[in-house]
MIVEX-795851 format. One line per 2 residues: number of its first residue (from 1); their letters; for each residue x, y, z of C-alpha. Coordinates in nm, 4 decimals. Each point is the difference from the previous one (the first is absolute). Layout:
NUM	A	X:Y:Z; ...
! end
This chain:
1	MS	15.6621:2.2103:-12.3114; -0.1473:-0.2586:0.0979
3	HR	0.0806:-0.3618:0.0813; 0.0432:-0.3326:-0.1030
5	AT	-0.0091:-0.2682:0.2175; 0.3294:-0.2937:-0.0723
7	PR	-0.0723:-0.3192:0.0263; 0.2197:-0.0504:0.2591
9	VR	-0.1464:0.2555:0.2109; -0.3875:-0.1203:-0.0781
11	SA	0.1596:-0.3594:0.1211; 0.1515:0.1695:0.3266
13	AL	-0.3231:0.1963:0.0080; -0.2237:-0.3401:-0.0008
15	ML	0.2879:-0.1884:0.2547; -0.0723:0.2582:0.2641
17	AL	-0.3673:0.0363:-0.0435; 0.0417:-0.4169:0.0132
19	AL	0.1754:0.0811:0.3126; -0.1958:0.2198:0.1268
21	LV	-0.2989:-0.1418:-0.0180; 0.1547:-0.3818:0.1759
23	VA	0.1003:0.2542:0.3168; -0.4283:0.0647:-0.0345
25	VL	-0.1079:-0.2855:0.0096; 0.2358:-0.1476:0.2328
27	TL	-0.0925:0.3271:0.2243; -0.3805:-0.1303:-0.0239
29	GA	0.0629:-0.3501:0.1219; 0.2403:0.1270:0.3017
31	TA	-0.3298:0.2120:0.0789; -0.1890:-0.3101:0.0268
33	FA	0.1423:-0.1372:0.2500; 0.1492:0.2614:0.1589
35	ES	-0.3281:-0.0410:0.2925; 0.2763:-0.1997:0.2173
37	PS	0.3484:0.1717:0.1901; 0.3176:-0.0424:-0.1814
39	PS	0.1964:-0.2325:0.2108; 0.3255:0.0303:0.1495
41	PD	0.3233:-0.0372:-0.2405; 0.0184:-0.3377:0.1849
43	GT	-0.3671:-0.0630:-0.0546; -0.1437:0.1003:0.3914
45	TT	-0.3214:0.1597:0.0141; 0.0631:0.3257:0.2034
47	LR	-0.3098:0.1621:0.1475; 0.1454:0.3248:0.1114
49	IG	-0.1678:0.2655:0.2329; 0.1229:0.3362:0.0855
51	WL	0.0147:0.1177:0.3689; 0.0588:0.3326:0.1794
53	QE	0.1209:-0.1702:0.3590; 0.1786:-0.3197:-0.0016
55	PD	0.1152:-0.2091:0.3270; 0.1766:0.1783:0.2399
57	NL	0.1580:-0.2840:0.1559; -0.0740:-0.4442:-0.0976
59	NP	0.0868:-0.0873:0.3351; -0.4429:-0.0596:0.1107
61	FV	0.1891:0.1015:0.3673; 0.1671:0.3484:-0.0918
63	GI	-0.2565:0.1096:-0.3562; -0.3029:0.1949:0.0997
65	QG	-0.1478:0.0846:-0.3388; -0.2584:-0.0927:-0.1684
67	TS	0.2009:-0.1262:-0.3283; 0.1462:-0.1892:0.2302
69	YM	-0.2891:-0.1537:0.1694; -0.1130:-0.1013:-0.3542
71	IW	0.3566:-0.1180:-0.1440; 0.0084:-0.2747:0.3209
73	KM	-0.3758:-0.0797:-0.0986; 0.1395:-0.0911:-0.3576
75	NY	0.3157:-0.1817:0.1419; -0.1451:-0.1635:0.3469
77	DL	-0.2954:-0.1782:0.0730; -0.1955:0.0772:0.2804
79	LV	-0.1979:-0.2658:0.2948; -0.3087:0.1455:-0.1234
81	GF	-0.0880:0.1528:-0.3443; -0.2807:0.2517:-0.0687
83	DD	-0.2687:-0.0748:-0.2548; -0.0056:0.2401:-0.3342
85	QT	-0.3447:0.1023:0.0118; -0.0559:0.0472:0.3492
87	LE	0.2755:0.0113:0.1677; -0.0990:-0.3052:0.2344
89	PR	0.2191:-0.2607:0.0913; 0.1133:-0.2197:-0.1854
91	PE	0.2319:-0.2714:0.0163; 0.3279:0.0263:-0.1244
93	LA	0.2870:-0.1950:0.1948; -0.2844:-0.1315:0.2401
95	TE	-0.2093:-0.2108:-0.1691; -0.2098:0.0139:0.2690
97	WS	-0.0730:0.1352:0.4124; -0.1765:-0.0940:0.2741
99	VS	-0.0194:0.2112:0.3579; -0.0777:-0.1114:0.3282
101	DD	-0.2983:0.0537:0.2058; 0.1809:0.2994:0.1635
103	GT	0.1161:0.1217:-0.2498; 0.3820:-0.0205:0.1014
105	EW	0.1026:-0.2813:-0.1664; 0.0216:0.0048:-0.3552
107	TF	0.1353:-0.3083:-0.2253; 0.0421:-0.0003:-0.3673
109	TI	0.0982:-0.2459:-0.2593; 0.2828:0.0947:-0.2576
111	RD	0.0261:-0.0962:-0.3608; 0.2177:-0.3147:-0.0930
113	DA	0.1054:0.1363:-0.3106; 0.1624:0.3432:0.0510
115	TW	0.3968:0.0589:-0.0420; 0.2667:0.2500:0.0233
117	QD	0.1221:0.1747:-0.2907; 0.2799:-0.2215:0.0160
119	GE	-0.1701:-0.3349:0.0126; 0.0205:-0.0165:0.3861
121	PV	-0.3950:-0.1430:0.1022; -0.2085:0.2820:0.2530
123	TA	-0.1152:-0.1697:0.3064; -0.2326:0.0951:0.2640
125	AD	0.4191:0.0611:0.1861; 0.0186:0.2720:-0.1987
127	VA	-0.3659:0.1635:0.0475; 0.1238:-0.0595:0.4630
129	FT	0.3435:0.1747:-0.0652; -0.0959:0.2528:-0.1749
131	FN	-0.2962:0.1105:0.2829; 0.2826:-0.0493:0.2790
133	YI	0.3028:0.1640:-0.2054; -0.3030:0.3219:0.0010
135	RD	-0.0768:-0.0832:0.3608; 0.3584:-0.1153:0.1495
137	NE	0.1578:0.3291:-0.1290; -0.2645:0.2529:0.0304
139	LL	0.0341:0.0910:-0.3493; -0.2805:0.2866:0.0310
141	NL	-0.0045:0.0210:-0.4075; -0.2803:-0.3117:0.0055
143	ST	-0.0647:0.0152:0.3584; -0.3583:0.1723:-0.0116
145	YT	-0.0968:-0.3120:-0.2142; 0.2018:-0.2376:0.2866
147	AG	-0.1382:0.1209:0.3063; -0.1823:-0.1901:0.2449
149	IL	0.1581:-0.3269:-0.1770; 0.1644:-0.1359:0.3188
151	DT	0.1904:-0.2922:-0.2107; -0.0467:-0.2272:-0.3631
153	VA	0.1274:-0.3638:-0.0111; -0.0078:-0.2229:-0.2505
155	VD	-0.1688:-0.2890:0.0465; 0.1850:-0.2402:-0.3250
157	DT	0.0227:0.1628:-0.3123; -0.2842:-0.0040:-0.1191
159	TV	-0.1841:0.2000:0.3524; 0.0526:0.3280:0.1447
161	KF	-0.1770:0.0951:0.3819; -0.0056:0.3470:0.1368
163	TT	-0.0382:0.1163:0.3434; -0.1599:0.2917:0.0516
165	DG	-0.0304:0.2092:0.3501; -0.3949:0.0490:-0.1000
167	PK	-0.1919:0.0617:-0.2797; 0.1432:0.0854:-0.3095
169	AN	-0.2276:0.2537:-0.2438; 0.2810:0.0631:-0.2784
171	ML	0.1522:-0.3967:0.0329; -0.1187:-0.0711:-0.3714
173	RM	0.1003:0.3424:-0.1607; 0.3324:0.0248:0.0938
175	LV	0.2479:0.1330:-0.2587; 0.3158:-0.2143:0.1437
177	PI	0.2250:-0.1419:-0.2930; 0.0550:-0.3655:0.0971
179	LP	0.3898:-0.0001:-0.0046; 0.2377:-0.3273:-0.1206
181	EH	0.1817:-0.0910:0.4038; 0.2307:-0.1418:-0.2255
183	IW	0.1403:0.3533:-0.1519; -0.1425:0.2324:0.3460
185	SQ	0.1363:-0.2053:0.2798; 0.3634:0.0972:-0.1319
187	VS	-0.1058:0.3592:0.0673; 0.0051:0.1261:0.3281
189	GK	-0.2765:0.2014:0.1848; 0.2559:0.3306:-0.0130
191	AA	0.0888:-0.0756:-0.3339; -0.4151:-0.0185:-0.1482
193	TG	-0.0630:0.3465:0.1218; 0.3102:0.1862:-0.1088
195	SY	0.3684:-0.0789:-0.2252; -0.1794:-0.3927:-0.2019
197	QN	-0.2152:0.1949:-0.3287; -0.1334:-0.3590:-0.1641
199	DP	0.1600:0.0688:-0.3076; -0.1045:-0.1494:-0.2939
201	PI	-0.0301:-0.3008:-0.1136; -0.2711:-0.0121:0.3047
203	IG	-0.1452:-0.3720:0.0488; -0.3486:-0.0238:0.0671
205	SG	-0.2804:-0.2158:-0.0652; -0.2319:0.2770:-0.2120
207	PF	-0.0583:0.0059:-0.3113; 0.3265:0.2501:-0.1166
209	KV	0.2935:0.0110:0.0905; 0.2074:0.2959:0.0488
211	VE	0.3336:-0.0855:-0.2105; 0.1155:0.3631:-0.0491
213	WE	0.0051:0.3676:0.1457; 0.1619:0.3180:-0.1620
215	RG	-0.0608:0.2056:0.2788; -0.1584:0.3506:-0.1679
217	KY	-0.0520:-0.1417:-0.3100; -0.2243:-0.3948:-0.0086
219	MR	-0.0796:-0.2708:0.1919; -0.0484:-0.2999:-0.2071
221	LE	-0.1452:-0.3324:0.1143; -0.0256:-0.3537:-0.1760
223	AN	-0.3046:-0.1998:0.0098; -0.0195:-0.3105:0.2514
225	TD	-0.0473:-0.2946:-0.2503; -0.0337:-0.2337:0.2675
227	YW	-0.2620:0.2306:0.2166; -0.2571:-0.2420:0.1867
229	GG	-0.2877:0.1949:-0.1738; 0.1330:-0.0519:-0.3380
231	AP	0.3090:0.1777:-0.2192; -0.1579:0.3848:-0.0807
233	KI	-0.0650:0.0475:-0.3295; 0.2821:0.2562:-0.0668
235	DE	0.3805:-0.0241:0.0260; 0.1224:0.2506:0.1704
237	VI	-0.1405:0.3686:0.1542; 0.2272:0.2960:-0.0235
239	FQ	-0.0531:0.3046:0.2210; 0.1440:0.2994:-0.1389
241	LY	0.0537:0.2955:0.2177; -0.1131:0.3360:-0.1497
243	KN	0.1201:0.3627:0.1565; -0.2163:0.1899:-0.2315
245	PD	-0.3846:-0.1116:-0.0118; -0.1281:0.1787:-0.3004
247	TM	0.2916:-0.2120:-0.1928; -0.1157:-0.3058:0.1906
249	AS	-0.3908:0.1112:-0.1320; 0.1994:0.0338:-0.3453
251	DL	0.1593:-0.3563:-0.0043; -0.3039:-0.1774:0.0485
253	QL	-0.1415:0.2166:-0.3203; 0.2533:-0.1342:-0.1860
255	GT	-0.0085:-0.3001:0.0950; 0.3535:-0.0405:0.1916
257	ID	-0.1541:-0.1343:0.2567; -0.3070:-0.1766:0.0710
259	GA	-0.1279:0.1482:0.3151; 0.0672:0.2492:0.2524
261	MD	-0.1293:0.0710:0.3974; -0.0950:0.3512:0.1511
263	IP	-0.0092:0.2016:-0.3048; -0.0331:0.3980:0.0639
265	VA	-0.3229:0.0937:-0.0315; 0.1106:0.2537:-0.2460
267	RF	0.0132:-0.2466:-0.2677; -0.2639:-0.2712:0.1313
269	AG	-0.2541:0.1559:-0.1921; 0.1878:0.0051:-0.3033
271	LK	0.0836:-0.3963:0.0089; -0.3554:-0.0520:0.0040
273	DV	-0.0614:0.0824:-0.3500; 0.2755:-0.1968:-0.1371
275	PG	-0.0727:-0.2845:-0.1915; 0.1161:-0.3842:0.1384
277	IE	0.0719:0.1620:0.3255; -0.2071:-0.0677:0.3141
279	AN	0.0315:0.3541:0.2389; -0.1407:-0.1393:0.3576
281	EA	-0.1560:0.2221:0.2872; 0.0117:-0.2941:0.2992
283	TS	-0.0375:-0.0069:0.3616; 0.2974:0.0329:0.1638
285	WQ	-0.0236:-0.0437:0.3399; 0.2241:0.2559:0.1371
287	FI	-0.0228:0.3696:0.1029; 0.2318:0.2966:0.0036
289	EL	0.0810:0.1401:0.2924; 0.1869:0.3371:0.1382
291	AM	0.1940:-0.1592:0.2785; 0.1055:0.1989:0.3171
293	NC	0.3039:-0.0702:0.1805; -0.1443:-0.1396:0.3895
295	YD	0.3093:-0.1854:0.1285; -0.0363:0.1416:0.3981
297	SP	0.3304:-0.0372:0.0889; 0.3327:0.2258:0.0536
299	DS	0.1741:-0.1868:-0.2529; -0.2539:0.0921:-0.2890
301	KG	0.1595:0.2125:-0.2730; -0.3864:0.1426:-0.1102
303	NP	-0.1165:0.3634:0.0783; -0.1635:-0.0445:0.3931
305	VL	-0.2450:0.2466:-0.1041; -0.1832:-0.3352:-0.1550
307	LD	-0.0194:-0.1626:0.3270; -0.2801:0.1892:0.0725
309	QK	-0.3151:-0.1472:-0.1620; -0.1909:0.3837:0.0173
311	FR	0.2497:0.0933:-0.2783; -0.0432:-0.3404:-0.1985
313	EA	-0.3729:0.0710:0.0056; 0.0341:0.3539:-0.1419
315	VN	0.2477:-0.1531:-0.2904; -0.2888:-0.2473:-0.1037
317	WA	-0.2852:0.3241:0.0094; 0.2814:0.1625:-0.2634
319	VD	0.0162:-0.2923:-0.2622; -0.2894:0.0355:-0.2142
321	RE	-0.0501:-0.3829:-0.0750; -0.2690:0.1071:-0.3126
323	KV	0.3190:0.2234:-0.1521; 0.2124:-0.3557:-0.0141
325	TE	-0.2357:-0.2161:-0.1748; -0.0928:0.3064:-0.2662
327	VA	0.3229:0.1042:-0.0475; 0.2740:-0.2553:0.0582
329	YQ	-0.1914:-0.3121:-0.0453; -0.2174:0.1420:-0.2487
331	GY	-0.3009:-0.1648:0.1242; 0.2075:-0.2961:-0.0056
333	AT	-0.0673:-0.0881:0.3812; -0.2365:0.0713:0.2641
335	PG	0.0194:0.2329:0.2748; 0.1528:-0.1593:0.3116
337	ST	-0.0815:-0.0477:0.3483; 0.0867:-0.2858:0.2089
339	LI	0.2693:-0.2848:0.0391; -0.1861:-0.2288:-0.2251
341	PP	-0.1756:0.0743:-0.3573; -0.3707:-0.0137:-0.0313
343	YT	-0.0021:-0.3397:-0.2234; -0.1226:-0.2145:0.3312
345	DY	-0.1998:0.0212:0.2716; 0.3032:0.0232:0.2796
347	HW	0.0003:0.4299:-0.1438; -0.0218:0.2411:0.2092
349	EP	-0.1398:0.3478:-0.0940; 0.0235:0.2692:0.2311
351	PA	-0.3254:0.1994:0.0441; -0.0715:0.2586:-0.1487
353	ES	-0.0242:0.2914:0.2963; 0.3573:-0.1399:0.0867
355	AF	0.1438:-0.0604:-0.3193; 0.3226:0.1691:-0.0863
357	KY	-0.1167:0.2484:-0.2891; 0.2301:0.2777:-0.1865
359	DP	-0.0698:0.2617:0.2348; 0.3295:0.2258:-0.0098
361	EK	-0.1213:0.2103:0.2714; -0.1075:-0.2524:0.2881
363	AK	0.3768:-0.1202:-0.1061; 0.1032:0.3581:0.1032
365	QL	-0.2039:0.0336:0.2867; 0.1351:-0.3064:0.1698
367	LD	0.3241:0.0920:-0.0709; -0.0060:0.3096:0.1169
369	QA	-0.2153:-0.2052:0.3481; 0.3224:-0.1753:0.0073
371	GY	0.2096:0.2652:0.0746; 0.1267:-0.0083:-0.3837
373	KD	0.0352:0.3811:-0.0812; 0.1893:0.2107:-0.2546
375	VN	0.2570:0.1603:0.2488; 0.1608:0.1884:-0.2890
377	DD	-0.2707:0.1170:-0.2180; 0.1734:-0.1562:-0.2871
379	GF	-0.2666:-0.2778:-0.1203; 0.0808:-0.2623:0.1386
381	RE	-0.0771:-0.1334:0.3997; 0.2703:-0.0954:0.2501
383	TK	0.0398:-0.2676:0.2490; -0.1833:0.0367:0.3253
385	NG	0.3965:0.1160:0.1873; -0.0147:0.3198:-0.3632
387	KR	0.2330:-0.2868:-0.1670; 0.0178:-0.0240:-0.4531
389	LE	-0.2570:-0.2261:-0.0340; 0.0674:-0.1408:-0.3201
391	LR	-0.0198:-0.3845:-0.1221; 0.0945:-0.2674:-0.1996
393	FL	-0.2027:-0.1493:-0.2211; 0.1282:-0.3094:-0.2210
395	AT	-0.1948:-0.1553:-0.3056; 0.1198:-0.2688:-0.2556
397	TD	0.1339:0.0296:-0.3422; -0.2311:-0.3088:-0.1211
399	SV	-0.3594:0.1772:0.0201; -0.0105:0.3571:-0.2144
401	MN	-0.3499:-0.0147:0.1820; 0.1764:0.0148:0.3250
403	QT	0.1680:0.3023:-0.1053; -0.2621:0.0911:-0.0706
405	AG	-0.1743:0.0168:0.2801; 0.3165:0.1028:0.1834
407	KL	0.0129:0.3283:-0.1594; -0.3854:0.0203:0.0648
409	IV	0.0740:-0.0240:0.3861; 0.2577:0.2245:-0.0103
411	GW	-0.2076:0.3084:-0.1054; -0.3348:-0.0980:0.2104
413	LE	0.2678:-0.0565:0.3273; 0.1974:0.3221:-0.0888
415	DV	-0.3510:0.1448:0.0048; -0.0766:-0.0393:0.3362
417	GI	0.3141:0.0643:0.1111; 0.2427:-0.2654:-0.0436
419	KL	0.3226:-0.0619:-0.1846; 0.1283:-0.2425:-0.1562
421	DF	0.3207:-0.0956:-0.1671; -0.1440:-0.2889:-0.3070
423	QV	0.2599:-0.2248:-0.1147; -0.0528:-0.2623:-0.2756
425	VD	0.2438:-0.3258:0.1610; -0.0050:-0.3515:-0.1761
427	AG	-0.1631:-0.2721:0.1909; 0.2922:-0.1395:0.1593
429	TL	0.1727:0.3239:0.1249; -0.4040:0.0718:0.1870
431	IN	0.0287:-0.3770:0.1448; 0.3494:0.0905:0.1686
433	YQ	-0.1168:0.3342:0.1767; -0.3017:-0.2483:0.0940
435	YE	0.2188:-0.2665:0.1388; 0.3396:0.2375:0.1267
437	YT	0.2095:-0.1292:0.2758; 0.3242:0.1447:0.1687
439	GD	0.1751:-0.2583:0.1334; -0.3122:-0.2224:0.0857
441	TY	-0.1994:0.2596:0.1216; -0.3399:0.0518:-0.2257
443	TP	0.0427:0.3523:-0.0735; -0.2901:0.0325:-0.3153
445	DW	0.1246:0.2888:-0.1526; -0.2749:0.1830:-0.1899
447	DM	-0.3456:0.2336:0.0357; -0.2487:-0.0885:-0.2016
449	FI	-0.0541:-0.1843:-0.3126; -0.2455:-0.0814:-0.2802
451	WY	-0.0240:-0.3300:-0.0788; -0.1968:-0.3394:-0.0366
453	WG	-0.1247:-0.3187:0.1326; -0.1016:-0.3218:-0.1773
455	QD	-0.2170:-0.2377:0.2595; -0.0984:-0.2890:-0.0087
457	VD	-0.3771:-0.1554:-0.0416; -0.0068:-0.1188:0.3301
459	PN	0.0104:0.3764:0.2229; 0.3195:-0.2123:0.2356
461	FI	0.2591:0.1483:-0.0777; -0.0956:0.3053:-0.0744
463	MD	-0.1334:0.0134:0.3274; 0.2929:-0.1372:0.1568
465	IY	0.2033:0.2862:-0.0724; -0.0200:0.2822:0.2138
467	TP	0.0850:-0.2184:0.3011; 0.2918:0.0800:0.2560
469	AQ	0.1257:-0.3430:-0.1620; 0.0374:0.1356:-0.3007
471	IE	0.2345:0.2707:0.0287; 0.2721:-0.0592:-0.2007
473	GW	-0.2186:-0.2495:-0.2082; -0.2904:0.1309:-0.2037
475	ND	-0.0527:0.3283:0.2897; 0.0906:0.2481:-0.3483
477	CL	-0.2239:0.2449:0.2200; 0.0747:-0.1618:0.3579
479	WT	-0.3190:0.1546:0.1873; -0.1055:-0.2400:0.2806
481	DP	-0.3082:0.0282:0.1909; -0.0588:-0.2927:0.2803
483	EY	-0.3800:0.0000:-0.0890; 0.0849:-0.1222:-0.3368
485	TD	0.2595:-0.2402:0.0625; -0.1885:-0.1694:0.2174
487	LN	-0.3352:0.0141:-0.1893; 0.2896:-0.1463:-0.2274
489	EQ	0.0483:-0.2961:0.1673; -0.3380:-0.0774:0.0442
491	QK	-0.0751:0.0521:-0.3597; 0.2502:-0.2286:-0.1016
493	RA	-0.1827:-0.3336:0.1901; -0.3576:0.0824:-0.1506
495	ID	-0.0716:-0.2901:-0.2274; -0.3715:0.1181:-0.0439
497	SA	0.0494:0.3452:-0.2330; -0.3727:0.1252:0.1905
499	ER	0.2380:0.0699:0.2569; 0.3300:0.0444:-0.1208
501	IP	-0.1464:0.2815:-0.2012; -0.1481:0.2422:0.2357
503	LI	0.3797:-0.0509:0.1362; 0.1847:0.1243:-0.2494
505	QR	-0.2270:0.2835:-0.0913; 0.0632:0.1540:0.3414
507	MQ	0.3698:-0.0081:-0.0249; -0.0283:0.1762:-0.3421
509	EL	-0.2160:0.2359:0.2085; 0.2857:0.0081:0.2453
511	FY	0.2859:0.0800:-0.2747; -0.2199:0.2710:-0.2441
513	NG	-0.0355:0.2244:0.3824; 0.3576:-0.1036:0.0292
515	AA	0.1219:0.2140:-0.2934; 0.3124:-0.1684:-0.0800
517	YA	-0.1088:-0.0393:-0.3449; -0.2056:0.2400:-0.2263
519	IL	-0.1475:-0.2827:-0.2503; -0.0154:0.1544:-0.3541
521	TY	-0.1343:-0.2192:-0.2114; -0.0758:-0.3903:-0.1454
523	PY	0.1428:0.0067:-0.3026; -0.1108:-0.1905:-0.2705
525	LL	0.3107:-0.2264:-0.1320; 0.0369:0.0707:-0.3772
527	ES	0.1420:-0.2533:-0.2293; 0.0457:-0.0899:-0.3388
529	YD	0.0501:-0.2954:-0.2277; -0.0446:-0.1485:-0.3495
531	TE	-0.2607:-0.1722:-0.1069; 0.0800:-0.0098:-0.3271
533	KW	0.2826:-0.2162:0.0178; -0.0313:-0.1729:0.3633
535	QG	-0.3084:-0.2115:0.1677; -0.0704:-0.1089:0.2426
537	WV	0.0584:0.3324:0.2404; -0.1963:-0.0695:0.3478
539	HV	-0.1800:0.2223:0.2027; 0.0303:-0.0160:0.4159
541	PG	-0.2137:-0.0043:0.1253; -0.2386:-0.1454:-0.2564
543	DA	-0.3019:0.2604:0.0965; -0.0182:0.3389:-0.0543
545	IG	-0.0348:0.2316:0.2628; -0.2365:0.3545:-0.0723
547	DQ	0.1897:0.0665:-0.3554; 0.2992:-0.1879:0.0890
549	SG	0.1408:-0.3267:-0.1297; 0.2876:-0.2223:0.1905
551	AV	0.3824:0.1048:-0.0628; 0.1283:-0.2391:-0.3063
553	LY	0.3681:0.0777:0.0547; 0.0636:0.1574:0.3657
555	SY	-0.1833:-0.2174:0.3199; 0.1315:-0.1398:0.2824
557	NN	-0.2141:-0.2728:-0.0641; 0.0297:-0.0275:-0.4172
559	ID	0.2213:-0.2696:-0.1071; -0.2758:-0.1272:-0.2359
561	TY	0.0709:0.2570:-0.2790; 0.3875:-0.1109:-0.0187
563	RF	-0.1260:-0.3773:0.0051; -0.2864:0.0153:-0.3188
565	VE	0.1261:0.3026:-0.2004; 0.0934:-0.1867:-0.3313
567	PK	0.0475:0.1707:-0.3379; -0.2765:0.0113:-0.2455
569	TV	0.1097:-0.1454:-0.3126; -0.1597:-0.0874:-0.3658
571	AA	0.0064:-0.4188:0.1208; -0.2333:0.0220:0.3233
573	ES	-0.2384:0.2131:-0.1618; -0.0875:-0.1929:-0.3729
575	DD	0.1345:-0.3055:-0.1200; 0.2641:-0.1451:-0.1580
577	ST	-0.1496:0.0292:-0.3563; -0.0415:0.3936:0.0524
579	ST	0.4193:0.0528:0.0431; -0.0076:-0.2708:-0.2415
581	GV	-0.1874:0.2003:-0.2575; 0.1795:0.3557:0.1289
583	IA	0.3700:-0.1871:-0.0958; -0.1761:-0.1126:-0.3429
585	GI	-0.0965:0.3135:-0.0917; 0.2783:0.1491:0.0154
587	VI	0.2273:-0.2393:-0.1344; -0.2897:0.0899:-0.3368
589	AL	0.0057:0.3180:-0.0121; 0.4364:-0.0157:-0.0364
591	LV	-0.0648:-0.2090:-0.2857; -0.2326:0.2173:-0.1732
593	LV	0.2015:0.3219:0.0502; 0.3306:-0.2367:-0.1257
595	AV	-0.2375:-0.0891:-0.3016; -0.0812:0.3415:-0.0738
597	VV	0.2896:0.1496:-0.0131; 0.1924:-0.2960:-0.1677
599	LL	-0.2140:0.1167:-0.2809; -0.0115:0.2983:-0.0237
601	LR	0.3802:0.0019:-0.0179; -0.0175:-0.2547:-0.2803
603	RS	-0.2143:0.2548:-0.2147; 0.2439:0.2848:0.0898
605	RG	0.2883:-0.1861:-0.1462; -0.2413:-0.0923:-0.2814
607	RA	-0.0987:0.4036:-0.0660; 0.3998:0.0544:0.0533
609	ET	0.1120:-0.1532:-0.2976; -0.2168:0.0933:-0.2409
611	T	0.0644:0.3770:0.0735
! end
């Protein structure tokens, strides 16, 4: 039996069709404007970036992680900044500078249009205070930059003069955040290295201000609309912490976030094929190291076998750097060797005949010669005194690649008779082991770990680490050498790169032979960001090195991305008539639909009346 629709049913059906057509047209209209990111409910333009490692501390005299330095660079200005294309020095708070003929007196002109984010003016007195505060309180976190500065004096509000103990090679490349004297003068030197957290809101003079930090969740920075260099083009940046890197990559594809740093290698290749997503393989100026505790002190809680250089050399011969690059980093890295990555003339590469290569038989020979034998025939070696030899080995939760490398290393060292207790811990736990104290006594409590170093463009920072002055500071492996320390003092004063390069290369050779690290790789920085909805991303440095480009999201020197990134909008890419035409088209389409439906309803009603 067939059923014929009644006039009421037909009318309802036509009205439903009209509603569906209206929704469809409105959806098309919304799609036409979907090129710009949706603002927050209050109209704020928000850039959302995913990261896997949040700052360990917002106090610049306590925090040590790369994300901490990145945030300080956004919140504070430097005396002298970095050109985004070349990484050469460029004016920041200082507009110009000069140096005396003997290299011991530097004079900087401070800009007169900078203000702190609480409205107070920035003056030369703030600059002088910052450097004197570091020196007078012996604040190790930044002392590697300020070493050699005898005094800093504010001549007037816009002139500051530095006196040094000799020529200072890194004077224009110091990553020292300039701090407001009216705030930090209230913080004692002791508190600056301990209890003072520098909690948000943080007052600086930079283009952004940290206003909120939910530890373990996110950090929010607001744009400084009064920034001397011009207000950023967005209203705020939110850095969202992810525990799972796969979730972060998925959220980027879904548009939940606009960019992501430290993309896991397993997801990176797939993002290259996603429309509107740029997958950037960037120069990172990092190395991944297997570090060994070389602290020669009765207070050390590290295994004493690691004080034996022959033992450490054996570890270096047992590790396959090529395989770490191929398997753990899936080719997104270069096999490592020495302290400075191969992007600069300062890099030293060991001669092929003496370079550590994967040679487990040589590792076994060295261990045998050094007296580490498998006494009880269980497959693992004992100490020279016949005691069980087992080393604690740590990797951090923020790097799947390093965890994979750690598992490979466990197997390679087992092959040569060294047993490792491998644990994956968060970065804070590893830092606590590195800087453990028993009362007031420094008692580092670890044997080996795999982690990374990010370094400056200038080699001074990384070279200064492995000196006695940085024990309890940056010197994580606690290795020192008298010749190395002496050369370090010389390179600090070598203004001429032709004089400085051989000094730094010899220092790398000494450190390499000391075998305190097995430097595994120079990893590429894998990051991705939305280019369909956003424009103005800045690569730093601008020139590619090999197949790599400059970093966009994560760099100690890059604030320009966050200053200049902005939403793509139809209005920005076309004239007003285009936008008006789109709106007019939608209105006309709706009117035509209404007219058609009304006509159909009248005809339907007419037929019903005659049946």
